[in-house]
Phi, psi and omega in degrees: 000120180279159178291137180276155177299322180299319181291316181296325177290325175298315179302312181296323177295323182296330186253016177307139177099355180271354182143192178285120185249134171212163177226156182223134178283131181222114176056038178086354178238192187226147169247131177257128181253137173240119184054044179066017179247131180288113187245318183241143173246125182243114182228135179051044180056036177228138182261124181245146172228150180299145175281101179238147180301328184296337180245012183302317181296315181293329186256014184300332179266000185285150172285162177245153179193174180247120183295330179202164182298130180092354180279158171287160179293138180236161167283147172260118183273128175282091186294343178282343174273089188298317181297314178297314182301314181293323178295312180296316180296322178300317179293312182296323181297322179292324184279333189273126177281158173288129181299144176285141178296143178282143176282136178281135179270144179285138178280140179262000000 
């Protein structure tokens, strides 16, 4: 079951005020960017964040899951807990670098 547009828009509404928010569809699911940094992965109407030591305390009660087959285990973020979500996103946004642009390959 892929993430619905309504759910991804709900996620973005929940975290308003943490910075510039946008989302991008990737392989039928979504990546949410805050200030051009990939912070949240949304798969099957579930919000995932990387398991990092920096957010271990905030996420100690969180469930764990795999966003897709072959992925590493992630925390499942309770996006309805707005204060927790904004706190975790604030930490992740500081830690996450802006992705480097991919080089375009020449067509043969």
